[in-house]
N, C-alpha and C positions, 0 to 999 in steps of 0.2 A: 245557260243553266250549269255548264261546266264552271264558268267563273264563280258563280254563287256557291256552287259545291266547294270549290277551293277557298273562299272566304270564310265558309262555315268551318271548315277543317282547320284554317290557320287560326280562326277565333277560338275553336274548341282547344287546339294547343296551347293557345296563350292563357285561356282560363286554367287548363290543368297546370301549367307551370306555375302560374300564380297560387294555386291551392298548394302545389308542393313547397313553393318559397314559404307560404305562410306556415305550413306545418314545421318547416326547418326553423322559421323565427321563433316559433313558440317551443322550440327544442324537443318536437315530438319524435323527429327523425333522427336515428343515429347510424353512423357508419357501420356496416355489416361486418366489415373485416376488424377493425380496430374498436369497435363499440364506443366511440368516441362521440361526445355530445357535441352539438353545432347549433347556434342560434345567431339571428340577426335581429337587431331592433333600432329604432329610430326615437330620438328625442329632442326635447328643445333645452337649451342652455339659458333657461330663465335669468341666470346671474349676469348674462351679458345682453339683457333688454336695453334697446335704445329708446331715444325721445320719442320716436314714431310707435313705441311698444311692439317692435319687431324683435324676434330673438333667433339666433343661428340654429340650424338643425345639424344634429350630429348623428353618426351610425356607430352602433356597439355590436362589435363581432366577438362571440364568445365560443371557445372550443375547450372542453374538458375544465370549465371554470375560470380560464384564462381569458381575460378581455384585451381587445384592441379598439382605441377610439379613432374613428376617421371623420373628419369635417366634410360635410356636402357641399360647402360653400353655398348654400342658400340659407335665406332668412324668410320668417313669415310672421305675420301678426299671431300673437299669443292667443286672441280669441279665435283663430281660424285652425287651431290645432287641437286634436283630441284623439287620445289613446293610439298615439305614435303614427298619427296620418293626420294629412290637411283635409279640412272639412269644407263643404260648401260646392256650389256649382260655378263659381268664377274661373275665368280663364287663368288665372295665378293657381287656384287652388288645383285645377286639372293637370297644370304644368308640373307644379311640384308632385303631384302623385304619379305623374308618369315618368318624371326623374328619379324619384325614389324608387319605383319599380325597376327601372332600368340599373341602378345600382345594386339593389337586391339580387337581381337576376346576374350580373356580373360575378358578385361575391360568391353566389351559389354555384356558378361554373367554376370558378377558381377552385373551391373546395372539392368539388366533384374531379377536376382535373387531377389534383394533389392525390386523391385517393385511388383513381384509376391507374396512376403511374407509380403506385405504392411508395410515395414520397412521404415524409414527415409533415403533419398537419398541425400546426400551432395558430393562434389568433395573430401573432406577429408576422408569421411567414404569409399569411394570406393578405395582410395589409401590405406588406412588401410587394407581393404580386398585384395587388391592386394598383399600386402606383408604379408598377413597371420596373420593382427591383427583383432580381433573382440571385438571393443568396445560395450559394453552393455550400452545403455542410459537409465537411471532412468527415470520412470514416475512421473510426477509432484505430483499426489496424494500421491505417495509413500514418497516423500520428505516433503510434507506439514503434512501428518500424522506423520513422524518422528519428525519434529519439534513440532507439537502440543503434541505429547505424552511425549516429553521431558519435555515441559513447565507444563504439567499437574503433573508430577512427583515434581515439584519446586514450585507447588501452596503453599502459606503459608510460604515458605523461600524466593525466589527471585520474585515470581509473585503472582500477587492477582487473586481470581477466575473470576473478571470481565476482567482482562487482557486475561485470557484463553477464555473466552467467546466471546472476541472480534476477537480473531485469528480464531475460529471456525466459526463466521460470515464472516470473511475475505474469509475462504475457500469456505463456500457456495456461495459466490458471483461469485469468480474466476471460478468455476466450471458450475456455471450457465451460466456465459459467455462463457465457452468453448462449452457447450450444443448449446448455442444459435447461436454462430459464426460458429462452426466446426461440428456441428452435431456428436458429440462423447461424452463419458464421462471422457476421459483422453487423454493427450498428452505427448510426450517425452520431456525431458528437452532440448534436442537438437534442438526442434522446436521453442523455445522461442525466440523471437527476439524483437527489439524495436516496431515493428508494433503491436506486441501482446500486450504491455502495453498501447500504445496509444488507441488501439482498446477497451482495457478494461475500460480505463477512460471514452470513449465515449459512452460505454454501460451502466455505473454506472450513467452518468449524463442524457442520453437521454431515455434509457430503464427502469432503476430503479429510475429516478427522483431525484437522490441524488444531494445535492449542492456540490459546488467546495471543500471545505474544508473536508466534510464528505468523498468525493471521495479519497482525497490525504491521508486522515487516513487509509483507506483501502488498497490504493496502497504501503503505507508505510509498513503495515503489510506484504503484498505480498513480497515488497522488503526484508525484514528481512529472510523471508524463502528462497528467491533466493541467499541471499549472503550467508546462510548457505551451500547452495549447491555448491557455489564458492569455499568457504574455504575447503569442503570436496572434491574438484576437481572432482567433479560429474558433473560439467559444466565448460566448457573452457572459454568461453566469458561471461561477465555480460551483459545482455540485457539491464540493468538500467543505463549503463554507459553513456548515453547522454540523460537520463530523468531526469527532475527537479521537485521534489515533494514539490512545494511552496504552501504553505497557504495564503490566503489572510487575513488582518486584520478583525476581527468582532467586532461590537459595543456590550459590555457587559450591557445587560438590567438589571437594578437595580430599586429598589423602592426609591423615595425621602422621606424625612422625613415626609411629610405631607401625601403622599400615605401609608406608613407604619402606622401612627397614624390613618388614617381613617380605615385600617383593624383591628388594636387593638381595637378600639371603636366601631366597627360595632355591631349593635344589632342583633345578630343571634340567631333565637329561634330553629333551628333543630340542635339535638345533634351531627350528623354526620359531619354537615358543621362546627359546632363549634369546634369539636375536630381536623379537618384538619387546620382551622384558628389557632388554639393555637399551633400545632406542627410546622406549617410554620412560625409563629412568633417567637416561640423558636429558630429555625434555623437562623432566623433573628439577633439574639442577640447572637448566638453562632458560626456560620459559619458552621456548620455540614451540610453534604450532606444527602439526604434522605437514602442513603444505611447505613450511620453510624449512624443515629438517630433511624434507625429500629433496631439495634443490641444493642443500649443503654440501660444499666440497673443500678441499684443502686451501683454495684460493680466499675461502673466507676467513680462514686462521692466520692472526698476525701476532705480532709480540707488542704489548702494550707498554704504556710509560712505565709501570711497575716492573717489567722484565718478564712477567708471565704472559701466557696465551690468552688470547681474547678472540672473540667470534664479531665479525662485523657483517651484517647481511640486511638487506631491504625486505621488510615484510611484505609478502604477497598481498595482504588484504588492504594495508594502507599505503604501501610503497614509502612507508618511513623508515629510517635506518635504526637498527638494533645493533648496540654494541654491548657485550656482555663478557666479563671476565670468567674464564673456566676455571670451575672448582674442581678439587682434586678428583671427585668422583667421575665428573664428566670427562676429564684427560684420561684416566684409566679406561673408560670405555672406548675412547678415541683409539688409544694405543692397542687394545684388544683386537680392532678391525683394521691396522694399518698395513695388513699383507694381503688384504682382499684385492683381487684383481680390479674391481671397479675404483677402489681407492688408489692403488697404483697408478691408473690411467688419469685419475683426477676427475673422475664423473661423479662420484659420491664420497661421504666420508663414513657412512653408516650402512647396514644391509636395512634397507627400508622396502616396503611395498604398499600397495594402496591402503587409503584409510579404512575403507570398510574390512578388508582382510585382517588389517592389525586391530581393530576394534573386537573383532570376532575371536581373535588370538587372546585378546585382553581378557574376554570372559572366561576362558579357560584358566588364566593367571589368577584371576579373583577367586575361582573355585579352588585351586591348588592353595592359594594363601589363606583361604576363609574369609574374605573380605565381601560383605554383604552390601555392596554399592554397585551401582550400574557403571561399572569401569570402562570409559572411553578414553581415546588419546587426549582429548582436550583437558580432561581432568588432570594432566601433567601439567599444563600451563597454569591452571588454579593452584596446584600444589606448589609449583614454584614461587607464586605471588604471595601465599599464605604461609604454609609451613615452613619452607625454606629461606624465605626473606623476611617478610613483614614481621612475623613471631619471633624472629630472632633479632629485630631492632634495626633492620635496614631501613631507612628513612623511604618514606612513600613517594617522594620525588625521584629517589635513586632507581626504585622499583619501576617507577613509570618510565623512565628513560630506557631501562633495560629490556622492558615488554614492548617498547616501540609506540606507546600510547601517543596518540595526538594531543590529547587533553588529559589532565590529571583528574577529571572527574571520571574517566573510565577506571582508572586505577582505586578510585576511592570506594568502589563496590567491594573490592577485596579488603580496604581497611574495615569497612562495616562488618564484614564476614569474620575477622580477626577479632574485633570489638564483641561481637556475639560469642564468640569462643570463649574469649576471656570472661565474659559475663557468665556462661555456662558453668566454666571450671570454678569460678569463685563462688557460684551458688552451691556447689558440690562441696567445697571446701566450707562454706558457712554453714551448711547442714551438718558435716562432720563435728564441726567445732561445737554447734548447739548439742549435738548427741552427747559428745565428749563433756559438756558442761553439765548437760542433765545427769549423766552418769555420776560425775564426781559429786554432784548433790545428794544422790541417793546413797553413796557410800560414805558421806560425811557423818560421823556420829554425832556431830554437835547441829546438824542441820534440822 
């Protein structure tokens, strides 16, 4: 009797397992943690029917709508197959039914094992496990660190410190999104989908309150890391393949000649404000960015072929060399601070401070001068490109060289700004001429 009871229990377990497998096959069961659908089905490839009217049996594994096809390496007469299973009481039919059931059980157990160990479940991963392949999906943080560590080794050669800082910031944003959306600190590369990127875009714009162009810059940084993973074949599909990283044109704010003159001539008594004003004006006449004027010292000044003073400096952002002839206004500001201790020691050329602090003081200067613009330090560089040079007829190629641009396309942005200003000015002139013409007609007695 104990043996009989054992066989009854074993038979019951097998029946129960088959019932569960059938439910899985029909897609009625879903993983409780991920809510992912999972189904197994068997079918004949009748397009491969041979002369004996037998066709190969294939298995289809479906996870979340994605399919993987597996050959069972078995054939059966097409008239002995119905509704996804072998029919009849022949030994062949029984053998195929048992074989199919064993495969079904194996696939079910693979899926269960993946879920039990909190691993990613896809149809292709199940197929690989079925054939004894165990692909290890790299984690996103590992790939991001690999990219950023390589970049850090090349700082000063291929990259600037600011570029590395931007990629580190991009990494912080990506993993803040993962924490926000997925409630975990990392994900596998195989989990990356188009929806992850659009979700990150939405997060940056809505939660982080970034504008469109800033969001696109961080997404482009993220894309470069993913491209590296694709090239190393750590990722089979590029989730960015259907995503477009397009920025929108922005209006480059700059000072008019009148606004620049009002800042130059403003009567400022406080030394800290006066220092910021002078450094800002100096950059309006040289085109240097804050980070570059910060490291400027007397070693960067040399006598040019024309006998006048020039600046030669490698831009921090692009590591390209900028050579700029010093205009009289810039020279007078350098001379004003030549007796400062830092200048005497060769550490600096001008009294500079952090970009954040100088931008705060620039707001005070804008109020003093009655300028209704969001005055920031970078406006000085835009002002040099437009008001000081291009508007006064300096060729765009020369401006590009002085700004240290790698491509003329970067400088053409300022050219478009100047064209727009010319267009606006001419529109005002045209309106005045029309008004004058209309007034002349009214006063003309012969009209």
